[in-house]
mmCIF file as Biopython writes it, N, C-alpha, C and O atoms, coordinates in Angstrom:
data_model
#
loop_
_atom_site.group_PDB
_atom_site.id
_atom_site.type_symbol
_atom_site.label_atom_id
_atom_site.label_alt_id
_atom_site.label_comp_id
_atom_site.label_asym_id
_atom_site.label_entity_id
_atom_site.label_seq_id
_atom_site.pdbx_PDB_ins_code
_atom_site.Cartn_x
_atom_site.Cartn_y
_atom_site.Cartn_z
_atom_site.occupancy
_atom_site.B_iso_or_equiv
_atom_site.auth_seq_id
_atom_site.auth_asym_id
_atom_site.pdbx_PDB_model_num
ATOM 1   N N  . MET A ? 1  ? 0.809   -1.134 -0.026  1.0 0.0 1  A 1 
ATOM 2   C CA . MET A ? 1  ? 0.185   -0.017 0.046   1.0 0.0 1  A 1 
ATOM 3   C C  . MET A ? 1  ? 0.772   1.174  0.056   1.0 0.0 1  A 1 
ATOM 4   O O  . MET A ? 1  ? 0.203   2.190  -0.344  1.0 0.0 1  A 1 
ATOM 5   N N  . ARG A ? 2  ? 2.232   1.141  0.618   1.0 0.0 2  A 1 
ATOM 6   C CA . ARG A ? 2  ? 3.019   2.116  0.738   1.0 0.0 2  A 1 
ATOM 7   C C  . ARG A ? 2  ? 3.453   2.819  -0.546  1.0 0.0 2  A 1 
ATOM 8   O O  . ARG A ? 2  ? 3.759   4.010  -0.600  1.0 0.0 2  A 1 
ATOM 9   N N  . HIS A ? 3  ? 3.449   1.984  -1.557  1.0 0.0 3  A 1 
ATOM 10  C CA . HIS A ? 3  ? 3.948   2.206  -2.899  1.0 0.0 3  A 1 
ATOM 11  C C  . HIS A ? 3  ? 3.050   2.385  -3.818  1.0 0.0 3  A 1 
ATOM 12  O O  . HIS A ? 3  ? 3.408   2.577  -4.980  1.0 0.0 3  A 1 
ATOM 13  N N  . PHE A ? 4  ? 1.680   2.356  -3.455  1.0 0.0 4  A 1 
ATOM 14  C CA . PHE A ? 4  ? 0.836   2.790  -4.294  1.0 0.0 4  A 1 
ATOM 15  C C  . PHE A ? 4  ? 0.565   4.398  -4.652  1.0 0.0 4  A 1 
ATOM 16  O O  . PHE A ? 4  ? 0.043   4.884  -5.655  1.0 0.0 4  A 1 
ATOM 17  N N  . GLY A ? 5  ? 1.123   5.060  -3.439  1.0 0.0 5  A 1 
ATOM 18  C CA . GLY A ? 5  ? 1.077   6.439  -3.914  1.0 0.0 5  A 1 
ATOM 19  C C  . GLY A ? 5  ? 2.439   6.894  -4.923  1.0 0.0 5  A 1 
ATOM 20  O O  . GLY A ? 5  ? 2.263   7.865  -5.659  1.0 0.0 5  A 1 
ATOM 21  N N  . TRP A ? 6  ? 3.587   6.295  -4.947  1.0 0.0 6  A 1 
ATOM 22  C CA . TRP A ? 6  ? 4.399   6.528  -5.807  1.0 0.0 6  A 1 
ATOM 23  C C  . TRP A ? 6  ? 3.919   6.108  -6.916  1.0 0.0 6  A 1 
ATOM 24  O O  . TRP A ? 6  ? 3.932   6.915  -7.846  1.0 0.0 6  A 1 
ATOM 25  N N  . LEU A ? 7  ? 3.427   4.913  -7.128  1.0 0.0 7  A 1 
ATOM 26  C CA . LEU A ? 7  ? 2.889   4.244  -8.416  1.0 0.0 7  A 1 
ATOM 27  C C  . LEU A ? 7  ? 1.924   5.424  -9.069  1.0 0.0 7  A 1 
ATOM 28  O O  . LEU A ? 7  ? 2.197   5.910  -10.166 1.0 0.0 7  A 1 
ATOM 29  N N  . ALA A ? 8  ? 0.921   5.787  -8.398  1.0 0.0 8  A 1 
ATOM 30  C CA . ALA A ? 8  ? -0.047  6.797  -8.877  1.0 0.0 8  A 1 
ATOM 31  C C  . ALA A ? 8  ? 0.592   7.981  -9.234  1.0 0.0 8  A 1 
ATOM 32  O O  . ALA A ? 8  ? 0.134   8.490  -10.257 1.0 0.0 8  A 1 
ATOM 33  N N  . ALA A ? 9  ? 1.765   8.738  -8.552  1.0 0.0 9  A 1 
ATOM 34  C CA . ALA A ? 9  ? 2.232   9.657  -8.933  1.0 0.0 9  A 1 
ATOM 35  C C  . ALA A ? 9  ? 3.134   9.437  -10.169 1.0 0.0 9  A 1 
ATOM 36  O O  . ALA A ? 9  ? 3.047   10.274 -11.067 1.0 0.0 9  A 1 
ATOM 37  N N  . SER A ? 10 ? 3.914   8.494  -10.299 1.0 0.0 10 A 1 
ATOM 38  C CA . SER A ? 10 ? 4.548   8.228  -11.713 1.0 0.0 10 A 1 
ATOM 39  C C  . SER A ? 10 ? 3.651   8.022  -12.626 1.0 0.0 10 A 1 
ATOM 40  O O  . SER A ? 10 ? 3.912   8.445  -13.752 1.0 0.0 10 A 1 
ATOM 41  N N  . ALA A ? 11 ? 2.293   7.288  -12.388 1.0 0.0 11 A 1 
ATOM 42  C CA . ALA A ? 11 ? 1.539   7.088  -13.768 1.0 0.0 11 A 1 
ATOM 43  C C  . ALA A ? 11 ? 1.234   8.156  -14.297 1.0 0.0 11 A 1 
ATOM 44  O O  . ALA A ? 11 ? 1.308   8.315  -15.515 1.0 0.0 11 A 1 
ATOM 45  N N  . ALA A ? 12 ? 0.699   9.398  -13.183 1.0 0.0 12 A 1 
ATOM 46  C CA . ALA A ? 12 ? 0.180   10.726 -13.737 1.0 0.0 12 A 1 
ATOM 47  C C  . ALA A ? 12 ? 1.350   11.525 -14.452 1.0 0.0 12 A 1 
ATOM 48  O O  . ALA A ? 12 ? 1.140   12.291 -15.393 1.0 0.0 12 A 1 
ATOM 49  N N  . MET A ? 13 ? 2.458   11.300 -13.973 1.0 0.0 13 A 1 
ATOM 50  C CA . MET A ? 13 ? 3.615   12.171 -14.711 1.0 0.0 13 A 1 
ATOM 51  C C  . MET A ? 13 ? 3.992   11.524 -15.907 1.0 0.0 13 A 1 
ATOM 52  O O  . MET A ? 13 ? 4.770   12.168 -16.611 1.0 0.0 13 A 1 
ATOM 53  N N  . THR A ? 14 ? 3.585   10.242 -16.383 1.0 0.0 14 A 1 
ATOM 54  C CA . THR A ? 14 ? 3.944   9.833  -17.578 1.0 0.0 14 A 1 
ATOM 55  C C  . THR A ? 14 ? 2.876   9.849  -18.564 1.0 0.0 14 A 1 
ATOM 56  O O  . THR A ? 14 ? 3.071   9.463  -19.717 1.0 0.0 14 A 1 
ATOM 57  N N  . VAL A ? 15 ? 1.594   10.343 -18.094 1.0 0.0 15 A 1 
ATOM 58  C CA . VAL A ? 15 ? 0.474   10.393 -19.033 1.0 0.0 15 A 1 
ATOM 59  C C  . VAL A ? 15 ? 0.717   11.839 -19.975 1.0 0.0 15 A 1 
ATOM 60  O O  . VAL A ? 15 ? 0.772   12.944 -19.436 1.0 0.0 15 A 1 
ATOM 61  N N  . VAL A ? 16 ? 0.816   11.691 -21.065 1.0 0.0 16 A 1 
ATOM 62  C CA . VAL A ? 16 ? 1.094   12.649 -21.859 1.0 0.0 16 A 1 
ATOM 63  C C  . VAL A ? 16 ? -0.241  13.157 -22.730 1.0 0.0 16 A 1 
ATOM 64  O O  . VAL A ? 16 ? -0.871  12.254 -23.279 1.0 0.0 16 A 1 
ATOM 65  N N  . ALA A ? 17 ? -0.650  14.311 -22.876 1.0 0.0 17 A 1 
ATOM 66  C CA . ALA A ? 17 ? -1.754  14.921 -23.644 1.0 0.0 17 A 1 
ATOM 67  C C  . ALA A ? 17 ? -1.040  15.707 -24.796 1.0 0.0 17 A 1 
ATOM 68  O O  . ALA A ? 17 ? -0.111  16.479 -24.559 1.0 0.0 17 A 1 
ATOM 69  N N  . PRO A ? 18 ? -1.450  15.507 -25.862 1.0 0.0 18 A 1 
ATOM 70  C CA . PRO A ? 18 ? -1.206  16.433 -27.096 1.0 0.0 18 A 1 
ATOM 71  C C  . PRO A ? 18 ? -1.711  17.752 -27.003 1.0 0.0 18 A 1 
ATOM 72  O O  . PRO A ? 18 ? -2.760  17.912 -26.379 1.0 0.0 18 A 1 
ATOM 73  N N  . ALA A ? 19 ? -1.046  18.894 -27.607 1.0 0.0 19 A 1 
ATOM 74  C CA . ALA A ? 19 ? -1.551  20.039 -27.667 1.0 0.0 19 A 1 
ATOM 75  C C  . ALA A ? 19 ? -1.889  20.425 -29.182 1.0 0.0 19 A 1 
ATOM 76  O O  . ALA A ? 19 ? -1.062  20.558 -30.084 1.0 0.0 19 A 1 
ATOM 77  N N  . PHE A ? 20 ? -3.228  20.574 -29.273 1.0 0.0 20 A 1 
ATOM 78  C CA . PHE A ? 20 ? -3.794  20.589 -30.373 1.0 0.0 20 A 1 
ATOM 79  C C  . PHE A ? 20 ? -3.898  22.126 -30.959 1.0 0.0 20 A 1 
ATOM 80  O O  . PHE A ? 20 ? -4.609  22.938 -30.367 1.0 0.0 20 A 1 
ATOM 81  N N  . ALA A ? 21 ? -3.306  22.426 -31.915 1.0 0.0 21 A 1 
ATOM 82  C CA . ALA A ? 21 ? -3.117  23.601 -32.671 1.0 0.0 21 A 1 
ATOM 83  C C  . ALA A ? 21 ? -3.047  23.518 -34.022 1.0 0.0 21 A 1 
ATOM 84  O O  . ALA A ? 21 ? -2.561  22.568 -34.635 1.0 0.0 21 A 1 
ATOM 85  N N  . GLY A ? 22 ? -3.695  24.844 -34.670 1.0 0.0 22 A 1 
ATOM 86  C CA . GLY A ? 22 ? -3.632  24.866 -36.133 1.0 0.0 22 A 1 
ATOM 87  C C  . GLY A ? 22 ? -2.235  25.316 -36.791 1.0 0.0 22 A 1 
ATOM 88  O O  . GLY A ? 22 ? -1.331  25.778 -36.095 1.0 0.0 22 A 1 
ATOM 89  N N  . GLU A ? 23 ? -2.152  25.191 -37.829 1.0 0.0 23 A 1 
ATOM 90  C CA . GLU A ? 23 ? -0.859  25.725 -38.252 1.0 0.0 23 A 1 
ATOM 91  C C  . GLU A ? 23 ? -0.945  27.324 -38.542 1.0 0.0 23 A 1 
ATOM 92  O O  . GLU A ? 23 ? -0.014  28.077 -38.257 1.0 0.0 23 A 1 
ATOM 93  N N  . VAL A ? 24 ? -2.231  27.792 -39.173 1.0 0.0 24 A 1 
ATOM 94  C CA . VAL A ? 24 ? -1.961  29.126 -39.322 1.0 0.0 24 A 1 
ATOM 95  C C  . VAL A ? 24 ? -2.979  29.888 -38.134 1.0 0.0 24 A 1 
ATOM 96  O O  . VAL A ? 24 ? -4.048  29.452 -37.707 1.0 0.0 24 A 1 
ATOM 97  N N  . PRO A ? 25 ? -2.352  31.038 -37.794 1.0 0.0 25 A 1 
ATOM 98  C CA . PRO A ? 25 ? -2.905  31.694 -36.682 1.0 0.0 25 A 1 
ATOM 99  C C  . PRO A ? 25 ? -4.297  32.433 -37.194 1.0 0.0 25 A 1 
ATOM 100 O O  . PRO A ? 25 ? -4.335  33.017 -38.276 1.0 0.0 25 A 1 
ATOM 101 N N  . LEU A ? 26 ? -5.467  32.344 -36.280 1.0 0.0 26 A 1 
ATOM 102 C CA . LEU A ? 26 ? -6.648  32.946 -36.673 1.0 0.0 26 A 1 
ATOM 103 C C  . LEU A ? 26 ? -6.472  34.469 -36.254 1.0 0.0 26 A 1 
ATOM 104 O O  . LEU A ? 26 ? -5.980  34.874 -35.201 1.0 0.0 26 A 1 
ATOM 105 N N  . TYR A ? 27 ? -6.921  35.141 -37.184 1.0 0.0 27 A 1 
ATOM 106 C CA . TYR A ? 27 ? -6.997  36.757 -36.866 1.0 0.0 27 A 1 
ATOM 107 C C  . TYR A ? 27 ? -8.569  36.847 -37.153 1.0 0.0 27 A 1 
ATOM 108 O O  . TYR A ? 27 ? -9.179  36.473 -38.154 1.0 0.0 27 A 1 
ATOM 109 N N  . GLN A ? 28 ? -9.081  37.490 -35.907 1.0 0.0 28 A 1 
ATOM 110 C CA . GLN A ? 28 ? -10.570 37.777 -36.154 1.0 0.0 28 A 1 
ATOM 111 C C  . GLN A ? 28 ? -10.799 39.039 -35.500 1.0 0.0 28 A 1 
ATOM 112 O O  . GLN A ? 28 ? -9.938  39.477 -34.736 1.0 0.0 28 A 1 
ATOM 113 N N  . PRO A ? 29 ? -11.971 39.734 -35.737 1.0 0.0 29 A 1 
ATOM 114 C CA . PRO A ? 29 ? -12.380 40.832 -34.928 1.0 0.0 29 A 1 
ATOM 115 C C  . PRO A ? 29 ? -12.241 40.688 -33.237 1.0 0.0 29 A 1 
ATOM 116 O O  . PRO A ? 29 ? -12.392 39.587 -32.708 1.0 0.0 29 A 1 
ATOM 117 N N  . ALA A ? 30 ? -11.990 41.699 -32.578 1.0 0.0 30 A 1 
ATOM 118 C CA . ALA A ? 30 ? -11.817 41.727 -31.068 1.0 0.0 30 A 1 
ATOM 119 C C  . ALA A ? 30 ? -13.638 41.440 -30.695 1.0 0.0 30 A 1 
ATOM 120 O O  . ALA A ? 30 ? -14.598 41.914 -31.302 1.0 0.0 30 A 1 
ATOM 121 N N  . PRO A ? 31 ? -13.640 40.583 -29.591 1.0 0.0 31 A 1 
ATOM 122 C CA . PRO A ? 31 ? -15.075 40.363 -28.985 1.0 0.0 31 A 1 
ATOM 123 C C  . PRO A ? 31 ? -15.634 41.529 -28.704 1.0 0.0 31 A 1 
ATOM 124 O O  . PRO A ? 31 ? -14.974 42.548 -28.908 1.0 0.0 31 A 1 
ATOM 125 N N  . GLY A ? 32 ? -16.866 41.613 -28.216 1.0 0.0 32 A 1 
ATOM 126 C CA . GLY A ? 32 ? -17.490 42.918 -27.932 1.0 0.0 32 A 1 
ATOM 127 C C  . GLY A ? 32 ? -16.988 43.494 -26.546 1.0 0.0 32 A 1 
ATOM 128 O O  . GLY A ? 32 ? -17.011 44.709 -26.347 1.0 0.0 32 A 1 
ATOM 129 N N  . TRP A ? 33 ? -16.501 42.538 -25.522 1.0 0.0 33 A 1 
ATOM 130 C CA . TRP A ? 33 ? -16.253 42.937 -24.233 1.0 0.0 33 A 1 
ATOM 131 C C  . TRP A ? 33 ? -14.972 43.570 -24.122 1.0 0.0 33 A 1 
ATOM 132 O O  . TRP A ? 33 ? -14.561 43.973 -23.034 1.0 0.0 33 A 1 
ATOM 133 N N  . ILE A ? 34 ? -14.262 43.690 -25.274 1.0 0.0 34 A 1 
ATOM 134 C CA . ILE A ? 34 ? -12.935 44.418 -25.297 1.0 0.0 34 A 1 
ATOM 135 C C  . ILE A ? 34 ? -13.124 45.827 -25.165 1.0 0.0 34 A 1 
ATOM 136 O O  . ILE A ? 34 ? -13.984 46.238 -25.944 1.0 0.0 34 A 1 
ATOM 137 N N  . ASP A ? 35 ? -12.563 46.792 -24.371 1.0 0.0 35 A 1 
ATOM 138 C CA . ASP A ? 35 ? -12.524 48.213 -24.355 1.0 0.0 35 A 1 
ATOM 139 C C  . ASP A ? 35 ? -11.431 48.767 -25.248 1.0 0.0 35 A 1 
ATOM 140 O O  . ASP A ? 35 ? -10.320 48.371 -24.897 1.0 0.0 35 A 1 
ATOM 141 N N  . LYS A ? 36 ? -11.428 49.490 -26.197 1.0 0.0 36 A 1 
ATOM 142 C CA . LYS A ? 36 ? -10.372 49.917 -27.112 1.0 0.0 36 A 1 
ATOM 143 C C  . LYS A ? 36 ? -9.537  51.070 -26.207 1.0 0.0 36 A 1 
ATOM 144 O O  . LYS A ? 36 ? -9.979  52.043 -25.595 1.0 0.0 36 A 1 
ATOM 145 N N  . ALA A ? 37 ? -8.398  50.664 -26.336 1.0 0.0 37 A 1 
ATOM 146 C CA . ALA A ? 37 ? -7.405  51.473 -25.381 1.0 0.0 37 A 1 
ATOM 147 C C  . ALA A ? 37 ? -7.245  52.922 -26.306 1.0 0.0 37 A 1 
ATOM 148 O O  . ALA A ? 37 ? -7.264  52.876 -27.536 1.0 0.0 37 A 1 
ATOM 149 N N  . ALA A ? 38 ? -7.119  53.946 -25.702 1.0 0.0 38 A 1 
ATOM 150 C CA . ALA A ? 38 ? -6.868  55.319 -26.063 1.0 0.0 38 A 1 
ATOM 151 C C  . ALA A ? 38 ? -5.490  55.365 -26.391 1.0 0.0 38 A 1 
ATOM 152 O O  . ALA A ? 38 ? -4.714  54.627 -25.783 1.0 0.0 38 A 1 
ATOM 153 N N  . MET A ? 39 ? -5.046  56.204 -27.352 1.0 0.0 39 A 1 
ATOM 154 C CA . MET A ? 39 ? -3.740  56.764 -27.733 1.0 0.0 39 A 1 
ATOM 155 C C  . MET A ? 39 ? -3.292  57.957 -26.635 1.0 0.0 39 A 1 
ATOM 156 O O  . MET A ? 39 ? -4.024  58.935 -26.477 1.0 0.0 39 A 1 
ATOM 157 N N  . PRO A ? 40 ? -2.383  57.845 -26.096 1.0 0.0 40 A 1 
ATOM 158 C CA . PRO A ? 40 ? -1.759  58.897 -25.217 1.0 0.0 40 A 1 
ATOM 159 C C  . PRO A ? 40 ? -1.534  60.008 -26.018 1.0 0.0 40 A 1 
ATOM 160 O O  . PRO A ? 40 ? -1.251  59.932 -27.214 1.0 0.0 40 A 1 
ATOM 161 N N  . LYS A ? 41 ? -1.673  61.197 -25.289 1.0 0.0 41 A 1 
ATOM 162 C CA . LYS A ? 41 ? -1.605  62.686 -26.077 1.0 0.0 41 A 1 
ATOM 163 C C  . LYS A ? 41 ? -0.079  62.832 -26.069 1.0 0.0 41 A 1 
ATOM 164 O O  . LYS A ? 41 ? 0.565   62.094 -25.323 1.0 0.0 41 A 1 
ATOM 165 N N  . LEU A ? 42 ? 0.599   63.801 -26.904 1.0 0.0 42 A 1 
ATOM 166 C CA . LEU A ? 42 ? 2.026   64.089 -26.918 1.0 0.0 42 A 1 
ATOM 167 C C  . LEU A ? 42 ? 2.194   65.148 -25.856 1.0 0.0 42 A 1 
ATOM 168 O O  . LEU A ? 42 ? 1.287   65.925 -25.559 1.0 0.0 42 A 1 
ATOM 169 N N  . ALA A ? 43 ? 3.273   65.151 -25.348 1.0 0.0 43 A 1 
ATOM 170 C CA . ALA A ? 43 ? 3.921   65.995 -24.275 1.0 0.0 43 A 1 
ATOM 171 C C  . ALA A ? 43 ? 3.996   67.503 -24.996 1.0 0.0 43 A 1 
ATOM 172 O O  . ALA A ? 43 ? 4.092   67.679 -26.211 1.0 0.0 43 A 1 
ATOM 173 N N  . ALA A ? 44 ? 3.930   68.544 -23.986 1.0 0.0 44 A 1 
ATOM 174 C CA . ALA A ? 44 ? 3.979   69.696 -24.423 1.0 0.0 44 A 1 
ATOM 175 C C  . ALA A ? 44 ? 4.978   70.166 -25.458 1.0 0.0 44 A 1 
ATOM 176 O O  . ALA A ? 44 ? 4.832   71.107 -26.238 1.0 0.0 44 A 1 
ATOM 177 N N  . ASP A ? 45 ? 6.161   69.247 -25.321 1.0 0.0 45 A 1 
ATOM 178 C CA . ASP A ? 45 ? 7.552   69.648 -26.105 1.0 0.0 45 A 1 
ATOM 179 C C  . ASP A ? 45 ? 7.186   68.780 -27.512 1.0 0.0 45 A 1 
ATOM 180 O O  . ASP A ? 45 ? 8.009   68.868 -28.423 1.0 0.0 45 A 1 
ATOM 181 N N  . GLY A ? 46 ? 6.103   68.028 -27.702 1.0 0.0 46 A 1 
ATOM 182 C CA . GLY A ? 46 ? 6.048   67.476 -28.771 1.0 0.0 46 A 1 
ATOM 183 C C  . GLY A ? 46 ? 6.789   65.888 -29.059 1.0 0.0 46 A 1 
ATOM 184 O O  . GLY A ? 46 ? 6.779   65.123 -30.024 1.0 0.0 46 A 1 
ATOM 185 N N  . ASP A ? 47 ? 7.389   65.850 -27.754 1.0 0.0 47 A 1 
ATOM 186 C CA . ASP A ? 47 ? 7.997   64.401 -27.833 1.0 0.0 47 A 1 
ATOM 187 C C  . ASP A ? 47 ? 6.773   63.205 -27.488 1.0 0.0 47 A 1 
ATOM 188 O O  . ASP A ? 47 ? 5.857   63.450 -26.704 1.0 0.0 47 A 1 
ATOM 189 N N  . PRO A ? 48 ? 6.901   62.008 -28.133 1.0 0.0 48 A 1 
ATOM 190 C CA . PRO A ? 48 ? 5.842   61.079 -27.801 1.0 0.0 48 A 1 
ATOM 191 C C  . PRO A ? 48 ? 6.168   60.490 -26.550 1.0 0.0 48 A 1 
ATOM 192 O O  . PRO A ? 48 ? 7.319   60.502 -26.113 1.0 0.0 48 A 1 
ATOM 193 N N  . PRO A ? 49 ? 4.956   59.839 -25.799 1.0 0.0 49 A 1 
ATOM 194 C CA . PRO A ? 49 ? 5.599   59.276 -24.420 1.0 0.0 49 A 1 
ATOM 195 C C  . PRO A ? 49 ? 6.424   58.009 -24.748 1.0 0.0 49 A 1 
ATOM 196 O O  . PRO A ? 49 ? 6.442   57.418 -25.828 1.0 0.0 49 A 1 
ATOM 197 N N  . SER A ? 50 ? 7.197   57.654 -23.468 1.0 0.0 50 A 1 
ATOM 198 C CA . SER A ? 50 ? 8.182   56.562 -23.705 1.0 0.0 50 A 1 
ATOM 199 C C  . SER A ? 50 ? 7.372   55.143 -23.912 1.0 0.0 50 A 1 
ATOM 200 O O  . SER A ? 50 ? 7.970   54.156 -24.340 1.0 0.0 50 A 1 
ATOM 201 N N  . MET A ? 51 ? 6.138   55.111 -23.621 1.0 0.0 51 A 1 
ATOM 202 C CA . MET A ? 51 ? 5.576   53.881 -23.933 1.0 0.0 51 A 1 
ATOM 203 C C  . MET A ? 51 ? 4.127   54.451 -24.313 1.0 0.0 51 A 1 
ATOM 204 O O  . MET A ? 51 ? 3.352   55.128 -23.637 1.0 0.0 51 A 1 
ATOM 205 N N  . MET A ? 52 ? 4.012   53.929 -25.681 1.0 0.0 52 A 1 
ATOM 206 C CA . MET A ? 52 ? 2.523   54.337 -26.290 1.0 0.0 52 A 1 
ATOM 207 C C  . MET A ? 52 ? 1.270   53.568 -25.380 1.0 0.0 52 A 1 
ATOM 208 O O  . MET A ? 52 ? 0.418   54.172 -24.730 1.0 0.0 52 A 1 
ATOM 209 N N  . ILE A ? 53 ? 1.371   52.335 -25.489 1.0 0.0 53 A 1 
ATOM 210 C CA . ILE A ? 53 ? -0.054  51.552 -25.095 1.0 0.0 53 A 1 
ATOM 211 C C  . ILE A ? 53 ? 0.828   50.341 -24.257 1.0 0.0 53 A 1 
ATOM 212 O O  . ILE A ? 53 ? 1.869   49.833 -24.673 1.0 0.0 53 A 1 
ATOM 213 N N  . LEU A ? 54 ? 0.255   50.069 -23.189 1.0 0.0 54 A 1 
ATOM 214 C CA . LEU A ? 54 ? 0.342   48.858 -22.734 1.0 0.0 54 A 1 
ATOM 215 C C  . LEU A ? 54 ? -0.849  48.220 -21.929 1.0 0.0 54 A 1 
ATOM 216 O O  . LEU A ? 54 ? -1.097  48.474 -20.750 1.0 0.0 54 A 1 
ATOM 217 N N  . ASP A ? 55 ? -1.489  47.429 -22.666 1.0 0.0 55 A 1 
ATOM 218 C CA . ASP A ? 55 ? -2.871  47.229 -22.313 1.0 0.0 55 A 1 
ATOM 219 C C  . ASP A ? 55 ? -3.257  45.686 -22.230 1.0 0.0 55 A 1 
ATOM 220 O O  . ASP A ? 55 ? -2.975  45.050 -23.246 1.0 0.0 55 A 1 
ATOM 221 N N  . SER A ? 56 ? -3.838  44.998 -21.222 1.0 0.0 56 A 1 
ATOM 222 C CA . SER A ? 56 ? -3.967  43.840 -21.047 1.0 0.0 56 A 1 
ATOM 223 C C  . SER A ? 56 ? -5.538  43.644 -20.385 1.0 0.0 56 A 1 
ATOM 224 O O  . SER A ? 56 ? -5.851  44.040 -19.262 1.0 0.0 56 A 1 
ATOM 225 N N  . GLN A ? 57 ? -6.299  43.059 -21.182 1.0 0.0 57 A 1 
ATOM 226 C CA . GLN A ? 57 ? -7.653  42.884 -20.794 1.0 0.0 57 A 1 
ATOM 227 C C  . GLN A ? 57 ? -7.874  41.312 -20.680 1.0 0.0 57 A 1 
ATOM 228 O O  . GLN A ? 57 ? -7.355  40.490 -21.436 1.0 0.0 57 A 1 
ATOM 229 N N  . GLN A ? 58 ? -8.696  41.032 -19.653 1.0 0.0 58 A 1 
ATOM 230 C CA . GLN A ? 58 ? -9.072  39.358 -19.617 1.0 0.0 58 A 1 
ATOM 231 C C  . GLN A ? 58 ? -10.616 39.568 -19.036 1.0 0.0 58 A 1 
ATOM 232 O O  . GLN A ? 58 ? -11.123 40.405 -18.289 1.0 0.0 58 A 1 
ATOM 233 N N  . ARG A ? 59 ? -11.089 38.463 -19.705 1.0 0.0 59 A 1 
ATOM 234 C CA . ARG A ? 59 ? -12.779 38.278 -19.338 1.0 0.0 59 A 1 
ATOM 235 C C  . ARG A ? 59 ? -12.679 37.229 -18.158 1.0 0.0 59 A 1 
ATOM 236 O O  . ARG A ? 59 ? -12.243 36.088 -18.311 1.0 0.0 59 A 1 
ATOM 237 N N  . VAL A ? 60 ? -13.138 37.755 -16.955 1.0 0.0 60 A 1 
ATOM 238 C CA . VAL A ? 60 ? -13.594 36.931 -15.780 1.0 0.0 60 A 1 
ATOM 239 C C  . VAL A ? 60 ? -15.292 36.977 -15.589 1.0 0.0 60 A 1 
ATOM 240 O O  . VAL A ? 60 ? -16.021 37.930 -15.311 1.0 0.0 60 A 1 
ATOM 241 N N  . GLU A ? 61 ? -15.594 35.624 -15.841 1.0 0.0 61 A 1 
ATOM 242 C CA . GLU A ? 61 ? -17.161 35.432 -15.964 1.0 0.0 61 A 1 
ATOM 243 C C  . GLU A ? 61 ? -17.395 34.246 -15.293 1.0 0.0 61 A 1 
ATOM 244 O O  . GLU A ? 61 ? -16.718 33.279 -15.642 1.0 0.0 61 A 1 
ATOM 245 N N  . LYS A ? 62 ? -18.430 34.066 -14.158 1.0 0.0 62 A 1 
ATOM 246 C CA . LYS A ? 62 ? -18.694 32.874 -13.594 1.0 0.0 62 A 1 
ATOM 247 C C  . LYS A ? 62 ? -17.548 32.276 -13.027 1.0 0.0 62 A 1 
ATOM 248 O O  . LYS A ? 62 ? -17.499 31.053 -13.161 1.0 0.0 62 A 1 
ATOM 249 N N  . GLY A ? 63 ? -16.438 32.917 -12.317 1.0 0.0 63 A 1 
ATOM 250 C CA . GLY A ? 63 ? -15.436 32.270 -11.729 1.0 0.0 63 A 1 
ATOM 251 C C  . GLY A ? 63 ? -14.481 31.606 -12.896 1.0 0.0 63 A 1 
ATOM 252 O O  . GLY A ? 63 ? -13.721 30.685 -12.598 1.0 0.0 63 A 1 
ATOM 253 N N  . GLN A ? 64 ? -14.544 32.044 -14.042 1.0 0.0 64 A 1 
ATOM 254 C CA . GLN A ? 64 ? -13.589 31.496 -15.317 1.0 0.0 64 A 1 
ATOM 255 C C  . GLN A ? 64 ? -12.788 32.800 -15.659 1.0 0.0 64 A 1 
ATOM 256 O O  . GLN A ? 64 ? -13.158 33.965 -15.513 1.0 0.0 64 A 1 
ATOM 257 N N  . LEU A ? 65 ? -11.829 32.414 -16.056 1.0 0.0 65 A 1 
ATOM 258 C CA . LEU A ? 65 ? -10.949 33.295 -16.835 1.0 0.0 65 A 1 
ATOM 259 C C  . LEU A ? 65 ? -10.663 32.973 -18.171 1.0 0.0 65 A 1 
ATOM 260 O O  . LEU A ? 65 ? -9.927  33.701 -18.837 1.0 0.0 65 A 1 
#
């Protein structure tokens, strides 16, 4: 019985699940829940900001991400 835990752990680590992915990336319109990020305004001296946009949006719904 003592070895059953090691056997179960070893079996769980050796199970391999393939990752299914297409060869071509899918480019689709953004979903409706995405908020479009606004471009920052130029500084008074006309220089652009050091970082234009850094935006990350995730949908959290019913306990799922």
